[in-house]
mmCIF file of the N, C-alpha and C atoms, coordinates in Angstrom:
data_MODEL
# 
_entry.id   MODEL 
# 
loop_
_atom_site.group_PDB 
_atom_site.id 
_atom_site.type_symbol 
_atom_site.label_atom_id 
_atom_site.label_alt_id 
_atom_site.label_comp_id 
_atom_site.label_asym_id 
_atom_site.label_entity_id 
_atom_site.label_seq_id 
_atom_site.pdbx_PDB_ins_code 
_atom_site.Cartn_x 
_atom_site.Cartn_y 
_atom_site.Cartn_z 
_atom_site.occupancy 
_atom_site.B_iso_or_equiv 
_atom_site.pdbx_formal_charge 
_atom_site.auth_seq_id 
_atom_site.auth_comp_id 
_atom_site.auth_asym_id 
_atom_site.auth_atom_id 
_atom_site.pdbx_PDB_model_num 
ATOM 1   N N  . MET A 1 1  ? 0.860   -1.177 0.000   1.00 0.00 ? 1  MET A N  1 
ATOM 2   C CA . MET A 1 1  ? 0.000   0.000  0.000   1.00 0.00 ? 1  MET A CA 1 
ATOM 3   C C  . MET A 1 1  ? 0.901   1.233  0.000   1.00 0.00 ? 1  MET A C  1 
ATOM 4   N N  . VAL A 1 2  ? 0.616   2.161  -0.903  1.00 0.00 ? 2  VAL A N  1 
ATOM 5   C CA . VAL A 1 2  ? 1.392   3.385  -1.015  1.00 0.00 ? 2  VAL A CA 1 
ATOM 6   C C  . VAL A 1 2  ? 0.433   4.563  -1.019  1.00 0.00 ? 2  VAL A C  1 
ATOM 7   N N  . ASN A 1 3  ? 0.644   5.530  -0.132  1.00 0.00 ? 3  ASN A N  1 
ATOM 8   C CA . ASN A 1 3  ? -0.194  6.727  -0.068  1.00 0.00 ? 3  ASN A CA 1 
ATOM 9   C C  . ASN A 1 3  ? -1.682  6.396  0.003   1.00 0.00 ? 3  ASN A C  1 
ATOM 10  N N  . GLY A 1 4  ? -2.027  5.377  0.765   1.00 0.00 ? 4  GLY A N  1 
ATOM 11  C CA . GLY A 1 4  ? -3.429  5.009  0.907   1.00 0.00 ? 4  GLY A CA 1 
ATOM 12  C C  . GLY A 1 4  ? -3.997  4.295  -0.298  1.00 0.00 ? 4  GLY A C  1 
ATOM 13  N N  . ARG A 1 5  ? -3.135  3.774  -1.172  1.00 0.00 ? 5  ARG A N  1 
ATOM 14  C CA . ARG A 1 5  ? -3.589  3.066  -2.372  1.00 0.00 ? 5  ARG A CA 1 
ATOM 15  C C  . ARG A 1 5  ? -2.941  1.690  -2.434  1.00 0.00 ? 5  ARG A C  1 
ATOM 16  N N  . THR A 1 6  ? -3.698  0.740  -2.893  1.00 0.00 ? 6  THR A N  1 
ATOM 17  C CA . THR A 1 6  ? -3.171  -0.592 -3.128  1.00 0.00 ? 6  THR A CA 1 
ATOM 18  C C  . THR A 1 6  ? -3.125  -0.824 -4.632  1.00 0.00 ? 6  THR A C  1 
ATOM 19  N N  . VAL A 1 7  ? -1.960  -1.184 -5.141  1.00 0.00 ? 7  VAL A N  1 
ATOM 20  C CA . VAL A 1 7  ? -1.812  -1.486 -6.566  1.00 0.00 ? 7  VAL A CA 1 
ATOM 21  C C  . VAL A 1 7  ? -2.200  -2.940 -6.777  1.00 0.00 ? 7  VAL A C  1 
ATOM 22  N N  . LEU A 1 8  ? -3.218  -3.168 -7.598  1.00 0.00 ? 8  LEU A N  1 
ATOM 23  C CA . LEU A 1 8  ? -3.674  -4.521 -7.880  1.00 0.00 ? 8  LEU A CA 1 
ATOM 24  C C  . LEU A 1 8  ? -2.904  -5.151 -9.031  1.00 0.00 ? 8  LEU A C  1 
ATOM 25  N N  . GLU A 1 9  ? -2.559  -4.330 -10.036 1.00 0.00 ? 9  GLU A N  1 
ATOM 26  C CA . GLU A 1 9  ? -1.888  -4.848 -11.230 1.00 0.00 ? 9  GLU A CA 1 
ATOM 27  C C  . GLU A 1 9  ? -1.227  -3.705 -11.981 1.00 0.00 ? 9  GLU A C  1 
ATOM 28  N N  . ARG A 1 10 ? -0.206  -4.034 -12.773 1.00 0.00 ? 10 ARG A N  1 
ATOM 29  C CA . ARG A 1 10 ? 0.513   -3.060 -13.607 1.00 0.00 ? 10 ARG A CA 1 
ATOM 30  C C  . ARG A 1 10 ? 0.438   -3.517 -15.060 1.00 0.00 ? 10 ARG A C  1 
ATOM 31  N N  . PHE A 1 11 ? 0.264   -2.556 -15.974 1.00 0.00 ? 11 PHE A N  1 
ATOM 32  C CA . PHE A 1 11 ? 0.192   -2.853 -17.401 1.00 0.00 ? 11 PHE A CA 1 
ATOM 33  C C  . PHE A 1 11 ? 1.079   -1.877 -18.160 1.00 0.00 ? 11 PHE A C  1 
ATOM 34  N N  . PRO A 1 12 ? 1.863   -2.359 -19.120 1.00 0.00 ? 12 PRO A N  1 
ATOM 35  C CA . PRO A 1 12 ? 2.693   -1.454 -19.916 1.00 0.00 ? 12 PRO A CA 1 
ATOM 36  C C  . PRO A 1 12 ? 1.820   -0.500 -20.727 1.00 0.00 ? 12 PRO A C  1 
ATOM 37  N N  . ALA A 1 13 ? 2.286   0.730  -20.880 1.00 0.00 ? 13 ALA A N  1 
ATOM 38  C CA . ALA A 1 13 ? 1.510   1.737  -21.614 1.00 0.00 ? 13 ALA A CA 1 
ATOM 39  C C  . ALA A 1 13 ? 1.460   1.433  -23.103 1.00 0.00 ? 13 ALA A C  1 
ATOM 40  N N  . GLY A 1 14 ? 2.407   0.692  -23.626 1.00 0.00 ? 14 GLY A N  1 
ATOM 41  C CA . GLY A 1 14 ? 2.463   0.427  -25.060 1.00 0.00 ? 14 GLY A CA 1 
ATOM 42  C C  . GLY A 1 14 ? 1.735   -0.829 -25.476 1.00 0.00 ? 14 GLY A C  1 
ATOM 43  N N  . GLY A 1 15 ? 0.522   -1.033 -24.993 1.00 0.00 ? 15 GLY A N  1 
ATOM 44  C CA . GLY A 1 15 ? -0.248  -2.222 -25.346 1.00 0.00 ? 15 GLY A CA 1 
ATOM 45  C C  . GLY A 1 15 ? -0.692  -2.201 -26.801 1.00 0.00 ? 15 GLY A C  1 
ATOM 46  N N  . PRO A 1 16 ? -1.225  -3.310 -27.285 1.00 0.00 ? 16 PRO A N  1 
ATOM 47  C CA . PRO A 1 16 ? -1.688  -3.377 -28.672 1.00 0.00 ? 16 PRO A CA 1 
ATOM 48  C C  . PRO A 1 16 ? -2.763  -2.340 -28.965 1.00 0.00 ? 16 PRO A C  1 
ATOM 49  N N  . ARG A 1 17 ? -2.744  -1.815 -30.170 1.00 0.00 ? 17 ARG A N  1 
ATOM 50  C CA . ARG A 1 17 ? -3.724  -0.799 -30.563 1.00 0.00 ? 17 ARG A CA 1 
ATOM 51  C C  . ARG A 1 17 ? -5.140  -1.362 -30.441 1.00 0.00 ? 17 ARG A C  1 
ATOM 52  N N  . GLY A 1 18 ? -6.017  -0.572 -29.841 1.00 0.00 ? 18 GLY A N  1 
ATOM 53  C CA . GLY A 1 18 ? -7.394  -0.988 -29.658 1.00 0.00 ? 18 GLY A CA 1 
ATOM 54  C C  . GLY A 1 18 ? -7.614  -1.872 -28.441 1.00 0.00 ? 18 GLY A C  1 
ATOM 55  N N  . SER A 1 19 ? -6.554  -2.160 -27.692 1.00 0.00 ? 19 SER A N  1 
ATOM 56  C CA . SER A 1 19 ? -6.659  -2.990 -26.498 1.00 0.00 ? 19 SER A CA 1 
ATOM 57  C C  . SER A 1 19 ? -6.469  -2.109 -25.266 1.00 0.00 ? 19 SER A C  1 
ATOM 58  N N  . TRP A 1 20 ? -7.308  -2.304 -24.273 1.00 0.00 ? 20 TRP A N  1 
ATOM 59  C CA . TRP A 1 20 ? -7.231  -1.537 -23.033 1.00 0.00 ? 20 TRP A CA 1 
ATOM 60  C C  . TRP A 1 20 ? -7.197  -2.504 -21.856 1.00 0.00 ? 20 TRP A C  1 
ATOM 61  N N  . PRO A 1 21 ? -6.115  -3.288 -21.723 1.00 0.00 ? 21 PRO A N  1 
ATOM 62  C CA . PRO A 1 21 ? -6.093  -4.318 -20.679 1.00 0.00 ? 21 PRO A CA 1 
ATOM 63  C C  . PRO A 1 21 ? -6.244  -3.778 -19.264 1.00 0.00 ? 21 PRO A C  1 
ATOM 64  N N  . ALA A 1 22 ? -5.697  -2.619 -18.969 1.00 0.00 ? 22 ALA A N  1 
ATOM 65  C CA . ALA A 1 22 ? -5.833  -2.061 -17.620 1.00 0.00 ? 22 ALA A CA 1 
ATOM 66  C C  . ALA A 1 22 ? -7.291  -1.715 -17.329 1.00 0.00 ? 22 ALA A C  1 
ATOM 67  N N  . GLU A 1 23 ? -7.961  -1.110 -18.297 1.00 0.00 ? 23 GLU A N  1 
ATOM 68  C CA . GLU A 1 23 ? -9.377  -0.760 -18.122 1.00 0.00 ? 23 GLU A CA 1 
ATOM 69  C C  . GLU A 1 23 ? -10.238 -2.015 -17.990 1.00 0.00 ? 23 GLU A C  1 
ATOM 70  N N  . GLU A 1 24 ? -9.933  -3.027 -18.775 1.00 0.00 ? 24 GLU A N  1 
ATOM 71  C CA . GLU A 1 24 ? -10.691 -4.279 -18.701 1.00 0.00 ? 24 GLU A CA 1 
ATOM 72  C C  . GLU A 1 24 ? -10.487 -4.952 -17.344 1.00 0.00 ? 24 GLU A C  1 
ATOM 73  N N  . PHE A 1 25 ? -9.250  -4.955 -16.862 1.00 0.00 ? 25 PHE A N  1 
ATOM 74  C CA . PHE A 1 25 ? -8.949  -5.535 -15.556 1.00 0.00 ? 25 PHE A CA 1 
ATOM 75  C C  . PHE A 1 25 ? -9.685  -4.765 -14.455 1.00 0.00 ? 25 PHE A C  1 
ATOM 76  N N  . ALA A 1 26 ? -9.649  -3.437 -14.517 1.00 0.00 ? 26 ALA A N  1 
ATOM 77  C CA . ALA A 1 26 ? -10.322 -2.610 -13.505 1.00 0.00 ? 26 ALA A CA 1 
ATOM 78  C C  . ALA A 1 26 ? -11.831 -2.856 -13.526 1.00 0.00 ? 26 ALA A C  1 
ATOM 79  N N  . GLN A 1 27 ? -12.410 -2.970 -14.716 1.00 0.00 ? 27 GLN A N  1 
ATOM 80  C CA . GLN A 1 27 ? -13.854 -3.222 -14.820 1.00 0.00 ? 27 GLN A CA 1 
ATOM 81  C C  . GLN A 1 27 ? -14.212 -4.566 -14.181 1.00 0.00 ? 27 GLN A C  1 
ATOM 82  N N  . ALA A 1 28 ? -13.397 -5.572 -14.422 1.00 0.00 ? 28 ALA A N  1 
ATOM 83  C CA . ALA A 1 28 ? -13.646 -6.879 -13.817 1.00 0.00 ? 28 ALA A CA 1 
ATOM 84  C C  . ALA A 1 28 ? -13.582 -6.791 -12.293 1.00 0.00 ? 28 ALA A C  1 
ATOM 85  N N  . ARG A 1 29 ? -12.641 -6.014 -11.754 1.00 0.00 ? 29 ARG A N  1 
ATOM 86  C CA . ARG A 1 29 ? -12.547 -5.853 -10.298 1.00 0.00 ? 29 ARG A CA 1 
ATOM 87  C C  . ARG A 1 29 ? -13.762 -5.094 -9.769  1.00 0.00 ? 29 ARG A C  1 
ATOM 88  N N  . ARG A 1 30 ? -14.248 -4.096 -10.520 1.00 0.00 ? 30 ARG A N  1 
ATOM 89  C CA . ARG A 1 30 ? -15.451 -3.368 -10.088 1.00 0.00 ? 30 ARG A CA 1 
ATOM 90  C C  . ARG A 1 30 ? -16.653 -4.301 -10.043 1.00 0.00 ? 30 ARG A C  1 
ATOM 91  N N  . MET A 1 31 ? -16.729 -5.250 -10.976 1.00 0.00 ? 31 MET A N  1 
ATOM 92  C CA . MET A 1 31 ? -17.823 -6.220 -10.973 1.00 0.00 ? 31 MET A CA 1 
ATOM 93  C C  . MET A 1 31 ? -17.744 -7.125 -9.739  1.00 0.00 ? 31 MET A C  1 
ATOM 94  N N  . GLU A 1 32 ? -16.551 -7.258 -9.169  1.00 0.00 ? 32 GLU A N  1 
ATOM 95  C CA . GLU A 1 32 ? -16.346 -8.043 -7.940  1.00 0.00 ? 32 GLU A CA 1 
ATOM 96  C C  . GLU A 1 32 ? -16.578 -7.222 -6.681  1.00 0.00 ? 32 GLU A C  1 
ATOM 97  N N  . GLY A 1 33 ? -16.832 -5.921 -6.832  1.00 0.00 ? 33 GLY A N  1 
ATOM 98  C CA . GLY A 1 33 ? -17.135 -5.086 -5.679  1.00 0.00 ? 33 GLY A CA 1 
ATOM 99  C C  . GLY A 1 33 ? -16.014 -4.176 -5.215  1.00 0.00 ? 33 GLY A C  1 
ATOM 100 N N  . LEU A 1 34 ? -14.894 -4.145 -5.934  1.00 0.00 ? 34 LEU A N  1 
ATOM 101 C CA . LEU A 1 34 ? -13.804 -3.233 -5.585  1.00 0.00 ? 34 LEU A CA 1 
ATOM 102 C C  . LEU A 1 34 ? -13.944 -1.933 -6.373  1.00 0.00 ? 34 LEU A C  1 
ATOM 103 N N  . ALA A 1 35 ? -13.610 -0.837 -5.761  1.00 0.00 ? 35 ALA A N  1 
ATOM 104 C CA . ALA A 1 35 ? -13.653 0.465  -6.442  1.00 0.00 ? 35 ALA A CA 1 
ATOM 105 C C  . ALA A 1 35 ? -12.327 0.691  -7.170  1.00 0.00 ? 35 ALA A C  1 
ATOM 106 N N  . ALA A 1 36 ? -12.044 -0.165 -8.134  1.00 0.00 ? 36 ALA A N  1 
ATOM 107 C CA . ALA A 1 36 ? -10.773 -0.112 -8.860  1.00 0.00 ? 36 ALA A CA 1 
ATOM 108 C C  . ALA A 1 36 ? -10.778 1.026  -9.862  1.00 0.00 ? 36 ALA A C  1 
ATOM 109 N N  . GLU A 1 37 ? -9.624  1.652  -10.022 1.00 0.00 ? 37 GLU A N  1 
ATOM 110 C CA . GLU A 1 37 ? -9.465  2.709  -11.019 1.00 0.00 ? 37 GLU A CA 1 
ATOM 111 C C  . GLU A 1 37 ? -8.084  2.601  -11.654 1.00 0.00 ? 37 GLU A C  1 
ATOM 112 N N  . VAL A 1 38 ? -7.967  3.184  -12.831 1.00 0.00 ? 38 VAL A N  1 
ATOM 113 C CA . VAL A 1 38 ? -6.708  3.142  -13.566 1.00 0.00 ? 38 VAL A CA 1 
ATOM 114 C C  . VAL A 1 38 ? -6.038  4.507  -13.467 1.00 0.00 ? 38 VAL A C  1 
ATOM 115 N N  . VAL A 1 39 ? -4.757  4.497  -13.127 1.00 0.00 ? 39 VAL A N  1 
ATOM 116 C CA . VAL A 1 39 ? -3.953  5.717  -13.090 1.00 0.00 ? 39 VAL A CA 1 
ATOM 117 C C  . VAL A 1 39 ? -2.671  5.461  -13.878 1.00 0.00 ? 39 VAL A C  1 
ATOM 118 N N  . MET A 1 40 ? -2.068  6.536  -14.353 1.00 0.00 ? 40 MET A N  1 
ATOM 119 C CA . MET A 1 40 ? -0.825  6.425  -15.116 1.00 0.00 ? 40 MET A CA 1 
ATOM 120 C C  . MET A 1 40 ? 0.352   6.733  -14.214 1.00 0.00 ? 40 MET A C  1 
ATOM 121 N N  . ASP A 1 41 ? 1.348   5.869  -14.232 1.00 0.00 ? 41 ASP A N  1 
ATOM 122 C CA . ASP A 1 41 ? 2.606   6.114  -13.533 1.00 0.00 ? 41 ASP A CA 1 
ATOM 123 C C  . ASP A 1 41 ? 3.599   6.596  -14.580 1.00 0.00 ? 41 ASP A C  1 
ATOM 124 N N  . LEU A 1 42 ? 3.784   7.902  -14.658 1.00 0.00 ? 42 LEU A N  1 
ATOM 125 C CA . LEU A 1 42 ? 4.647   8.484  -15.685 1.00 0.00 ? 42 LEU A CA 1 
ATOM 126 C C  . LEU A 1 42 ? 6.105   8.075  -15.525 1.00 0.00 ? 42 LEU A C  1 
ATOM 127 N N  . ALA A 1 43 ? 6.538   7.875  -14.304 1.00 0.00 ? 43 ALA A N  1 
ATOM 128 C CA . ALA A 1 43 ? 7.942   7.526  -14.057 1.00 0.00 ? 43 ALA A CA 1 
ATOM 129 C C  . ALA A 1 43 ? 8.310   6.177  -14.676 1.00 0.00 ? 43 ALA A C  1 
ATOM 130 N N  . THR A 1 44 ? 7.350   5.235  -14.692 1.00 0.00 ? 44 THR A N  1 
ATOM 131 C CA . THR A 1 44 ? 7.638   3.902  -15.230 1.00 0.00 ? 44 THR A CA 1 
ATOM 132 C C  . THR A 1 44 ? 6.907   3.618  -16.531 1.00 0.00 ? 44 THR A C  1 
ATOM 133 N N  . ASP A 1 45 ? 6.115   4.568  -17.023 1.00 0.00 ? 45 ASP A N  1 
ATOM 134 C CA . ASP A 1 45 ? 5.341   4.425  -18.259 1.00 0.00 ? 45 ASP A CA 1 
ATOM 135 C C  . ASP A 1 45 ? 4.432   3.195  -18.201 1.00 0.00 ? 45 ASP A C  1 
ATOM 136 N N  . THR A 1 46 ? 3.735   3.069  -17.068 1.00 0.00 ? 46 THR A N  1 
ATOM 137 C CA . THR A 1 46 ? 2.799   1.972  -16.893 1.00 0.00 ? 46 THR A CA 1 
ATOM 138 C C  . THR A 1 46 ? 1.463   2.486  -16.381 1.00 0.00 ? 46 THR A C  1 
ATOM 139 N N  . PHE A 1 47 ? 0.417   1.722  -16.686 1.00 0.00 ? 47 PHE A N  1 
ATOM 140 C CA . PHE A 1 47 ? -0.892  1.974  -16.111 1.00 0.00 ? 47 PHE A CA 1 
ATOM 141 C C  . PHE A 1 47 ? -1.010  1.104  -14.871 1.00 0.00 ? 47 PHE A C  1 
ATOM 142 N N  . LEU A 1 48 ? -1.484  1.682  -13.788 1.00 0.00 ? 48 LEU A N  1 
ATOM 143 C CA . LEU A 1 48 ? -1.691  0.956  -12.539 1.00 0.00 ? 48 LEU A CA 1 
ATOM 144 C C  . LEU A 1 48 ? -3.181  0.848  -12.273 1.00 0.00 ? 48 LEU A C  1 
ATOM 145 N N  . VAL A 1 49 ? -3.624  -0.323 -11.892 1.00 0.00 ? 49 VAL A N  1 
ATOM 146 C CA . VAL A 1 49 ? -4.997  -0.489 -11.424 1.00 0.00 ? 49 VAL A CA 1 
ATOM 147 C C  . VAL A 1 49 ? -4.904  -0.459 -9.913  1.00 0.00 ? 49 VAL A C  1 
ATOM 148 N N  . ILE A 1 50 ? -5.573  0.522  -9.314  1.00 0.00 ? 50 ILE A N  1 
ATOM 149 C CA . ILE A 1 50 ? -5.457  0.743  -7.873  1.00 0.00 ? 50 ILE A CA 1 
ATOM 150 C C  . ILE A 1 50 ? -6.820  0.728  -7.192  1.00 0.00 ? 50 ILE A C  1 
ATOM 151 N N  . VAL A 1 51 ? -6.773  0.538  -5.887  1.00 0.00 ? 51 VAL A N  1 
ATOM 152 C CA . VAL A 1 51 ? -7.925  0.728  -5.011  1.00 0.00 ? 51 VAL A CA 1 
ATOM 153 C C  . VAL A 1 51 ? -7.454  1.642  -3.894  1.00 0.00 ? 51 VAL A C  1 
ATOM 154 N N  . ARG A 1 52 ? -8.180  2.705  -3.676  1.00 0.00 ? 52 ARG A N  1 
ATOM 155 C CA . ARG A 1 52 ? -7.834  3.629  -2.582  1.00 0.00 ? 52 ARG A CA 1 
ATOM 156 C C  . ARG A 1 52 ? -8.253  3.014  -1.261  1.00 0.00 ? 52 ARG A C  1 
ATOM 157 N N  . ALA A 1 53 ? -7.513  3.320  -0.217  1.00 0.00 ? 53 ALA A N  1 
ATOM 158 C CA . ALA A 1 53 ? -7.796  2.766  1.118   1.00 0.00 ? 53 ALA A CA 1 
ATOM 159 C C  . ALA A 1 53 ? -9.231  3.054  1.523   1.00 0.00 ? 53 ALA A C  1 
ATOM 160 N N  . GLY A 1 54 ? -9.915  2.017  1.953   1.00 0.00 ? 54 GLY A N  1 
ATOM 161 C CA . GLY A 1 54 ? -11.284 2.178  2.433   1.00 0.00 ? 54 GLY A CA 1 
ATOM 162 C C  . GLY A 1 54 ? -12.327 2.193  1.331   1.00 0.00 ? 54 GLY A C  1 
ATOM 163 N N  . ASP A 1 55 ? -11.930 2.121  0.058   1.00 0.00 ? 55 ASP A N  1 
ATOM 164 C CA . ASP A 1 55 ? -12.912 2.160  -1.033  1.00 0.00 ? 55 ASP A CA 1 
ATOM 165 C C  . ASP A 1 55 ? -13.386 0.748  -1.382  1.00 0.00 ? 55 ASP A C  1 
ATOM 166 N N  . ALA A 1 56 ? -14.681 0.616  -1.394  1.00 0.00 ? 56 ALA A N  1 
ATOM 167 C CA . ALA A 1 56 ? -15.318 -0.611 -1.894  1.00 0.00 ? 56 ALA A CA 1 
ATOM 168 C C  . ALA A 1 56 ? -16.720 -0.252 -2.313  1.00 0.00 ? 56 ALA A C  1 
ATOM 169 N N  . ILE A 1 57 ? -17.208 -0.894 -3.300  1.00 0.00 ? 57 ILE A N  1 
ATOM 170 C CA . ILE A 1 57 ? -18.584 -0.657 -3.752  1.00 0.00 ? 57 ILE A CA 1 
ATOM 171 C C  . ILE A 1 57 ? -19.500 -1.463 -2.861  1.00 0.00 ? 57 ILE A C  1 
ATOM 172 N N  . GLU A 1 58 ? -20.459 -0.792 -2.296  1.00 0.00 ? 58 GLU A N  1 
ATOM 173 C CA . GLU A 1 58 ? -21.402 -1.488 -1.388  1.00 0.00 ? 58 GLU A CA 1 
ATOM 174 C C  . GLU A 1 58 ? -22.515 -2.116 -2.167  1.00 0.00 ? 58 GLU A C  1 
# 
């Protein structure tokens, strides 16, 4: 956990054209009840799927 966020998964920014694996992964986690969101880590050029501390879909 970093800054109140838990990183669930990391995806390279240079994915195949028309593919959004980070968004698809986050959507699947939201269907499971987690308030997952995608953020960009500019330092590593990756998309992170995160959950903020205390966030869950009721």
